[in-house]
C-alpha positions as CSV (number, residue, x, y, z in Angstrom):
1,M,109.1,85.5,116.5
2,P,112.7,84.1,116.4
3,D,115.2,85.2,119.0
4,S,117.5,87.9,117.7
5,C,120.3,85.4,117.4
6,D,118.1,83.2,115.2
7,F,118.0,85.9,112.5
8,E,121.5,84.8,111.5
9,H,119.7,82.2,109.4
10,F,117.9,85.0,107.5
11,R,119.2,87.1,104.7
12,A,118.2,90.8,104.2
13,E,116.6,91.7,100.9
14,P,115.3,95.1,99.7
15,I,111.7,95.6,98.7
16,S,111.3,95.4,94.9
17,F,111.5,98.7,93.0
18,M,108.0,97.8,91.7
19,D,106.7,98.3,95.2
20,A,109.0,100.6,97.2
21,H,107.4,103.8,96.0
22,S,104.0,102.5,95.2
23,G,100.9,104.3,96.5
24,G,99.8,101.0,98.0
25,A,103.1,100.3,99.9
26,H,101.7,101.4,103.2
27,L,98.5,99.2,103.1
28,M,97.7,96.0,104.9
29,L,95.7,93.3,103.1
30,T,93.7,90.4,104.3
31,V,92.2,87.7,102.1
32,A,90.0,84.9,103.6
33,V,88.4,81.9,102.0
34,T,85.6,79.9,103.6
35,F,85.0,76.2,102.7
36,S,82.1,73.9,103.5
37,G,83.4,71.1,105.7
38,V,86.0,70.7,108.5
39,I,89.7,70.1,107.8
40,E,91.6,68.6,110.6
41,E,94.1,71.0,112.3
42,G,97.0,68.6,111.9
43,R,96.4,68.3,108.2
44,I,96.5,72.0,107.8
45,R,99.7,72.4,109.9
46,D,101.5,69.7,107.9
47,A,100.5,71.4,104.6
48,V,101.6,74.8,105.9
49,Q,105.0,73.5,107.0
50,T,105.5,71.7,103.6
51,L,104.6,74.9,101.7
52,A,106.8,77.1,103.8
53,K,109.8,74.9,103.3
54,A,109.2,74.9,99.5
55,W,108.5,78.7,99.4
56,P,110.7,80.2,102.2
57,M,109.4,83.7,101.4
58,L,106.3,82.7,103.4
59,G,108.4,82.7,106.5
60,C,109.9,86.2,106.0
61,Y,110.0,89.0,108.5
62,V,109.7,92.7,107.7
63,R,111.5,95.5,109.3
64,T,112.2,99.2,108.7
65,G,115.5,99.8,106.9
66,Q,118.1,102.6,107.5
67,E,116.3,105.0,105.1
68,G,112.9,104.3,106.5
69,T,111.9,101.9,103.7
70,F,110.8,98.4,104.3
71,E,113.3,95.5,104.3
72,L,112.8,91.8,104.2
73,L,114.4,89.1,106.2
74,V,114.1,85.9,104.3
75,P,114.9,82.6,106.1
76,D,116.9,79.7,104.9
77,T,114.8,76.8,103.8
78,E,115.3,74.8,107.0
79,H,114.3,77.7,109.2
80,A,111.3,78.8,107.1
81,S,108.0,78.7,109.1
82,L,104.7,80.5,108.3
83,T,103.2,82.1,111.4
84,T,99.9,80.3,111.9
85,T,97.2,80.5,114.5
86,F,94.1,78.3,115.0
87,V,90.8,78.8,116.8
88,H,88.1,76.1,117.3
89,I,84.5,77.2,117.3
90,T,81.7,74.6,118.1
91,K,79.0,76.5,116.3
92,P,78.1,76.2,112.6
93,L,79.0,78.9,110.1
94,L,75.7,80.6,109.8
95,A,75.3,80.8,113.5
96,T,78.6,82.7,113.6
97,T,78.5,85.1,110.7
98,F,76.5,86.2,107.7
99,L,77.2,85.2,104.1
100,P,76.2,87.0,100.9
101,Q,72.9,85.9,99.4
102,K,72.4,84.4,96.0
103,T,69.6,86.3,94.3
104,Q,67.8,86.0,91.0
105,T,68.5,89.6,90.1
106,I,71.6,91.9,90.6
107,T,71.6,93.0,94.3
108,T,73.9,95.0,96.6
109,Q,74.1,93.7,100.1
110,V,75.5,94.8,103.4
111,V,77.1,91.6,104.6
112,D,78.0,91.8,108.3
113,R,80.8,89.3,108.3
114,N,82.2,88.3,111.7
115,T,85.8,89.5,111.1
116,S,87.0,87.8,114.2
117,L,87.1,84.7,112.1
118,F,89.9,86.2,110.1
119,Y,92.4,87.3,112.7
120,A,94.0,86.2,116.0
121,I,94.7,90.0,116.5
122,P,93.3,92.5,113.9
123,P,96.2,94.1,112.1
124,P,96.4,97.9,111.9
125,S,95.4,99.5,108.6
126,S,98.9,100.8,108.0
127,A,101.9,98.7,107.3
128,Y,104.0,101.4,109.0
129,A,102.0,100.9,112.2
130,Y,102.3,97.2,111.9
131,I,106.1,97.3,111.6
132,Q,106.6,99.7,114.5
133,E,107.7,96.8,116.7
134,N,110.0,95.3,114.1
135,P,110.8,92.9,112.8
136,R,107.3,91.5,112.3
137,P,106.1,88.3,110.4
138,G,105.6,89.2,106.7
139,F,102.6,86.8,106.5
140,Q,100.2,85.5,109.1
141,L,97.7,82.7,108.5
142,H,94.7,82.4,110.7
143,V,92.4,79.4,110.6
144,S,88.9,79.3,112.2
145,M,87.5,75.8,112.5
146,L,83.8,75.7,112.9
147,S,81.5,72.7,113.3
148,D,80.7,72.7,109.5
149,A,83.2,74.9,107.9
150,T,86.9,76.0,107.7
151,V,88.0,79.6,107.2
152,M,91.6,80.3,106.2
153,S,92.8,83.9,106.2
154,L,96.1,85.4,105.1
155,S,97.1,88.9,106.3
156,F,100.2,90.8,105.2
157,P,101.6,94.2,104.1
158,H,100.5,94.7,100.5
159,V,104.1,95.6,99.6
160,L,104.9,91.9,99.9
161,M,102.3,90.3,97.8
162,D,99.3,90.9,95.4
163,A,96.0,89.2,95.0
164,S,97.4,86.8,92.4
165,G,100.1,85.7,94.9
166,V,97.4,85.1,97.6
167,C,95.4,83.0,95.2
168,S,98.5,81.0,94.2
169,F,99.2,80.4,97.9
170,M,95.6,79.2,98.6
171,R,95.7,76.9,95.6
172,A,99.0,75.4,96.6
173,L,97.9,74.9,100.2
174,V,94.8,73.0,99.0
175,G,96.9,71.0,96.6
176,V,99.3,70.0,99.4
177,M,96.4,68.9,101.6
178,H,95.3,66.7,98.6
179,G,98.7,65.1,98.4
180,E,100.0,67.1,95.4
181,E,103.6,68.3,94.9
182,V,104.5,71.9,95.5
183,G,105.3,73.7,92.2
184,K,108.5,75.7,91.5
185,Y,109.0,79.0,93.1
186,I,110.5,82.1,91.4
187,E,113.0,83.9,93.6
188,G,114.4,87.4,93.2
189,N,112.9,90.1,91.1
190,P,112.0,88.9,87.5
191,F,111.3,92.4,86.4
192,S,115.0,93.4,86.7
193,S,115.8,91.9,83.3
194,I,113.4,94.3,81.6
195,L,115.7,97.2,82.5
196,D,118.4,95.9,80.2
197,T,116.1,96.0,77.1
198,T,114.3,99.3,77.6
199,T,115.2,103.0,77.4
200,K,114.8,105.6,80.0
201,T,111.4,107.2,80.4
202,S,110.2,110.6,81.5
203,K,107.5,111.3,84.1
204,E,104.9,112.0,81.3
205,D,105.5,108.8,79.4
206,L,103.0,106.6,81.2
207,E,99.3,107.6,80.6
208,G,97.5,108.6,83.8
209,W,100.5,108.1,86.1
210,T,102.3,110.7,88.1
211,T,104.3,111.0,91.4
212,Y,102.9,112.7,94.5
213,G,104.7,115.1,96.8
214,P,103.3,116.7,100.0
215,D,101.2,119.3,98.1
216,D,99.5,116.6,96.0
217,F,98.5,114.7,99.1
218,I,97.0,117.9,100.5
219,V,94.9,118.4,97.3
220,S,93.7,114.8,97.4
221,A,92.7,115.2,101.1
222,Q,90.8,118.3,100.3
223,A,88.9,116.6,97.5
224,E,88.1,113.6,99.7
225,Q,86.7,116.0,102.3
226,V,84.4,117.6,99.7
227,D,83.2,114.2,98.7
228,L,82.7,113.2,102.3
229,E,80.5,116.3,102.9
230,K,78.4,115.6,99.8
231,D,78.1,111.8,99.9
232,G,78.8,110.8,103.5
233,P,81.1,108.1,104.7
234,I,82.4,105.2,102.7
235,S,80.8,101.7,103.2
236,Q,81.4,98.4,101.6
237,R,78.8,96.2,100.0
238,T,78.8,92.8,98.3
239,I,77.3,92.9,94.8
240,Y,75.9,89.7,93.5
241,F,75.5,89.2,89.7
242,P,73.5,86.0,88.9
243,R,74.6,84.0,85.9
244,D,71.5,84.9,83.8
245,E,72.1,88.6,84.3
246,I,75.7,88.3,83.3
247,D,74.8,86.4,80.2
248,R,72.1,89.0,79.4
249,L,74.6,91.9,79.8
250,K,77.2,90.2,77.7
251,A,74.7,89.4,74.9
252,E,73.3,92.9,74.8
253,A,76.8,94.4,74.9
254,M,78.1,92.1,72.1
255,K,75.1,92.8,69.9
256,E,75.9,96.5,70.2
257,V,79.7,96.5,69.8
258,G,80.5,93.1,68.3
259,E,82.1,94.7,65.3
260,T,84.4,96.8,67.5
261,V,85.6,94.0,69.9
262,P,85.3,90.3,69.1
263,Y,85.1,89.3,72.8
264,L,83.8,90.6,76.1
265,S,84.5,88.8,79.4
266,S,82.3,88.6,82.4
267,G,84.7,91.0,84.1
268,D,84.4,93.5,81.3
269,V,80.6,93.8,81.5
270,I,80.6,93.8,85.4
271,V,83.1,96.6,85.5
272,A,81.2,98.5,82.9
273,W,78.0,98.0,84.9
274,L,79.7,99.3,88.1
275,Y,81.3,102.3,86.4
276,K,77.9,103.4,84.9
277,H,76.0,103.0,88.2
278,F,78.7,104.5,90.3
279,Y,79.5,107.7,88.3
280,G,76.8,107.9,85.6
281,D,74.2,108.6,88.3
282,E,75.8,111.7,89.9
283,I,73.4,114.4,88.7
284,Y,74.7,117.1,91.1
285,D,78.1,117.4,89.3
286,P,77.7,116.2,85.7
287,A,80.9,117.8,84.5
288,R,83.2,116.3,87.2
289,T,85.5,113.6,85.8
290,S,86.4,110.2,87.1
291,R,88.9,107.6,85.9
292,L,88.7,103.8,85.8
293,L,91.7,102.0,87.2
294,Y,91.8,98.4,86.0
295,I,94.3,95.9,87.5
296,L,96.2,93.6,85.3
297,D,98.4,90.7,86.3
298,A,101.9,90.9,84.6
299,R,102.3,87.2,85.1
300,L,99.8,86.5,82.3
301,R,101.4,89.1,80.1
302,L,105.1,88.1,80.4
303,P,105.2,84.3,80.1
304,S,109.0,84.4,79.5
305,L,109.5,85.9,83.0
306,F,106.6,84.0,84.7
307,P,106.3,80.4,83.3
308,L,103.0,78.8,84.0
309,T,104.8,76.0,85.7
310,S,106.3,78.3,88.4
311,T,104.8,80.6,91.1
312,Y,105.9,84.2,91.8
313,L,104.5,85.3,95.2
314,G,105.6,89.0,95.0
315,N,103.7,91.9,93.5
316,A,103.2,91.6,89.8
317,Y,100.1,93.7,89.4
318,L,99.9,96.7,87.0
319,V,97.4,99.5,87.3
320,S,95.9,100.5,83.9
321,P,94.3,103.9,84.0
322,A,91.6,104.7,81.4
323,R,91.1,108.2,80.1
324,P,89.0,110.3,82.4
325,L,85.3,110.7,81.7
326,A,82.8,113.3,82.9
327,N,79.8,112.0,84.9
328,A,77.5,113.1,82.1
329,R,79.5,111.1,79.6
330,V,79.4,108.0,81.7
331,R,75.6,108.4,82.1
332,D,75.1,108.6,78.4
333,M,77.3,105.7,77.5
334,S,75.7,102.2,77.2
335,I,77.0,99.1,79.1
336,G,78.3,97.9,75.7
337,Q,80.3,101.0,75.1
338,L,81.8,101.0,78.6
339,A,82.5,97.2,78.3
340,S,84.2,97.8,75.0
341,M,86.3,100.5,76.6
342,V,87.4,98.1,79.4
343,R,88.3,95.4,76.8
344,L,90.3,97.7,74.7
345,L,92.1,99.0,77.8
346,V,93.0,95.5,78.8
347,E,94.2,94.5,75.3
348,E,96.3,97.7,74.9
349,N,98.0,97.4,78.3
350,S,98.6,93.7,77.9
351,K,101.0,94.2,74.9
352,E,104.5,93.2,76.0
353,E,106.0,96.5,74.9
354,N,103.5,98.5,77.0
355,V,104.0,96.2,80.0
356,N,107.8,96.7,79.7
357,Q,107.4,100.5,79.4
358,A,105.3,100.5,82.6
359,V,107.9,98.5,84.5
360,R,110.7,100.8,83.2
361,W,108.7,103.9,84.2
362,K,108.3,102.6,87.8
363,W,112.1,101.9,88.0
364,D,113.0,105.4,86.7
365,R,110.6,107.1,89.1
366,S,111.9,105.1,92.0
367,L,115.2,106.8,91.5
368,E,113.6,110.2,91.6
369,G,111.5,109.7,94.8
370,G,107.9,110.6,95.4
371,V,104.9,108.2,95.6
372,Q,103.8,106.7,92.3
373,V,100.0,107.1,91.8
374,P,97.9,106.3,88.7
375,A,95.7,109.5,88.9
376,K,96.1,113.2,89.3
377,A,95.7,114.7,92.7
378,G,92.1,115.2,93.5
379,E,90.9,113.0,90.7
380,R,88.2,110.5,91.5
381,V,88.7,106.9,90.4
382,L,87.0,103.6,90.2
383,F,89.6,101.0,91.4
384,A,88.6,97.6,90.0
385,S,90.4,94.3,90.4
386,N,89.1,91.3,88.6
387,W,90.0,88.0,90.4
388,L,87.9,85.7,88.2
389,T,91.1,84.7,86.3
390,F,92.5,83.3,89.5
391,G,89.8,80.7,89.7
392,L,89.1,80.8,93.5
393,G,85.6,79.6,92.9
394,D,87.0,76.3,91.5
395,L,88.8,75.5,94.8
396,N,87.3,72.5,96.6
397,V,88.7,70.7,99.6
398,K,86.4,67.7,99.6
399,R,89.3,65.3,99.7
400,A,90.7,66.9,102.8
401,I,87.7,67.4,105.0
402,R,86.3,65.2,107.7
403,P,83.7,62.8,106.2
404,L,80.1,64.1,106.1
405,S,81.1,67.5,107.5
406,G,80.4,69.3,104.2
407,T,81.1,69.3,100.5
408,G,84.5,71.0,100.5
409,Q,83.1,73.7,98.2
410,L,84.3,77.3,98.5
411,V,81.3,79.4,99.8
412,D,82.8,82.8,100.5
413,V,85.8,85.1,99.9
414,Y,86.6,88.0,102.1
415,W,88.9,90.8,101.0
416,G,89.9,93.7,103.3
417,M,92.2,96.6,102.6
418,P,91.4,99.4,105.0
419,G,92.7,102.9,104.1
420,I,91.8,103.2,100.4
421,P,88.3,102.8,98.8
422,S,88.6,100.2,96.1
423,G,86.8,97.1,94.8
424,V,87.3,93.5,93.8
425,I,85.4,91.0,91.7
426,T,86.1,88.0,94.0
427,F,84.8,84.7,92.6
428,R,82.3,82.8,90.5
429,D,80.1,80.5,92.6
430,D,78.9,77.0,91.7
431,S,75.8,78.4,90.0
432,G,77.8,80.7,87.7
433,G,76.9,83.8,89.6
434,V,79.7,86.3,90.5
435,M,80.4,88.0,93.9
436,A,82.1,91.4,94.1
437,Q,83.0,93.7,97.0
438,F,83.2,97.4,96.5
439,D,83.5,100.6,98.6
440,W,81.3,103.6,97.8
441,A,79.6,106.4,99.6
442,E,77.1,104.9,102.0
443,K,74.1,106.9,101.0
444,N,74.7,106.3,97.3
445,W,74.1,102.6,97.7
446,T,70.4,103.2,98.5
447,N,69.7,106.3,96.2
448,G,69.4,107.0,92.5
449,T,69.7,104.3,89.9
450,M,71.8,102.1,92.2
451,G,69.2,102.3,95.0
452,K,66.9,99.9,93.3
453,Y,69.4,97.1,93.6
454,A,69.8,97.4,97.4
455,I,68.5,94.1,98.8
456,E,66.9,95.7,101.9
457,R,64.7,97.9,99.6
458,L,63.5,94.8,97.8
459,Q,62.9,93.0,101.1
460,L,61.1,95.9,102.8
461,G,58.8,96.3,99.8
462,D,56.7,93.5,101.3
463,S,53.6,94.7,103.2
464,K,52.8,93.7,106.7
465,N,49.7,91.9,105.3
466,E,52.1,89.5,103.6
467,A,53.8,88.6,106.8
468,E,52.4,85.1,107.2
469,D,53.2,84.3,103.6
470,S,56.7,85.7,104.1
471,K,57.2,83.3,107.0
472,T,56.7,80.4,104.7
473,E,59.0,81.9,102.2
474,I,61.7,82.6,104.8
475,K,61.5,79.0,105.9
476,E,62.5,78.0,102.3
477,V,65.1,80.7,102.1
478,A,66.6,79.7,105.5
479,G,66.9,76.2,104.3
480,K,68.5,77.3,101.0
481,D,70.9,79.6,102.9
482,Y,72.0,76.8,105.1
483,M,72.3,74.3,102.2
484,Y,74.5,76.9,100.4
485,A,76.8,77.4,103.4
486,T,77.2,73.7,104.2
487,G,77.3,72.6,100.6
488,G,74.1,70.6,100.6
489,K,73.9,69.0,104.1
490,E,70.3,68.7,105.4
491,P,69.7,70.8,108.5
492,S,68.4,69.4,111.7
493,V,65.1,70.7,113.2
494,E,67.1,72.9,115.7
495,E,69.4,74.2,113.0
496,W,66.5,75.0,110.7
497,Q,64.8,76.9,113.5
498,L,68.0,78.9,114.1
499,Y,68.5,79.7,110.4
500,A,64.8,80.6,109.9
501,F,65.1,83.1,112.7
502,V,68.4,84.5,111.4
503,S,66.8,84.9,107.9
504,W,63.7,86.5,109.4
505,V,65.9,89.1,111.1
506,R,68.0,89.7,108.0
507,K,64.9,90.1,105.9
508,W,63.1,92.7,108.0
509,L,65.9,94.5,109.7
510,R,68.9,94.0,107.3
511,L,71.4,94.0,110.2
């Protein structure tokens, strides 16, 4: 942290009105990407320095303002520096952590990632707790360098940046390491210009949205307690959708609703599948309603404010609430009907006039106070963010890695936002399969319709009489797991033995 006198080279800026009263303003967010291969520390340091000078926002600090709200301290270009830490680990990736498994069918998996790879010091779940000792760095990059992989993790208060901003940062960082120029950077608040061309809104003008006061938070807490007693604690799983299953879901959905919508994306059918299996399976309370909250990136909807040749790092996400549906209704709807609902929701909320109204609504409510939330107090939601449009799976650092240390391919994406159950479709892998991470009641993952997709149930279905055959299979799986993590490098005998043992433990104990 700079000495107090050094902050004379920083300018104070308020948090954008898009974020200051957001329900997610208090959250901390971490996004980590793992690549096959070793990137030299010096190369990363040079790229980070270049990027911070071009985008000074990365070197900002956050403090609590006079009214208790967050305030930014943004450095001059020459004083901009992104807080970065490194750790060197002599072990290979799969001897250090677990990765999601590629499977031939849709599976849900408990992936026990080693989160110490993502932080020098784990951040608190609340941004308010993080900024108690203010000012604090707005962004912290942590790099774990293993013998066959490189993990780069960015942590920050969510009030500063959204997922699209993180992915723009990661793409730019990789680009600089490959010798590419840093793109233009959008400063200030592009949304401010919308206020000059829109009219004042009322609290009821934005479908699904409202503002919370103290009583609303009490109602929400009571509803959460009821759910906790019925369903148990929340846990996170990775859900893997192989390419063939995605193609099948899309083909079946399009055959059913093709006259209603001309196009369905992979994200549409995946969200539809999740919604149906999360809430269409709740037989104990068929009349209770839930609401899909689908995240849209305003950058893609307002090209005049966000040119494709420039990068905006701040929050530009918009939450689009669907109409509430009873559990029984979700149960009776097909994947095609739900996917069509998602597609129509995206198209309707992508219209420029509707985006502008949403921005104006947030501005008007920011003047009134309260916390802006896209659901009524006590209402259950499925929060779904689709990152496939960000193209993380296309990132490759093969031109930056040490020769023969790997392929440079992206092999995992970690997303963590403690404090609120939510979900993310993270990336498409090299085989066309899609990874997703979602929070849900722990016991629901292994019961009902969803239970048949739990990978441990599939694995524990083998009888003990098949143990010897399974050892041969695990030898093959271990090799494939290792090849996946290292991008194709052949394991040594010692490495194979290690990964065979790890896979054996994962298969029978599902740690």
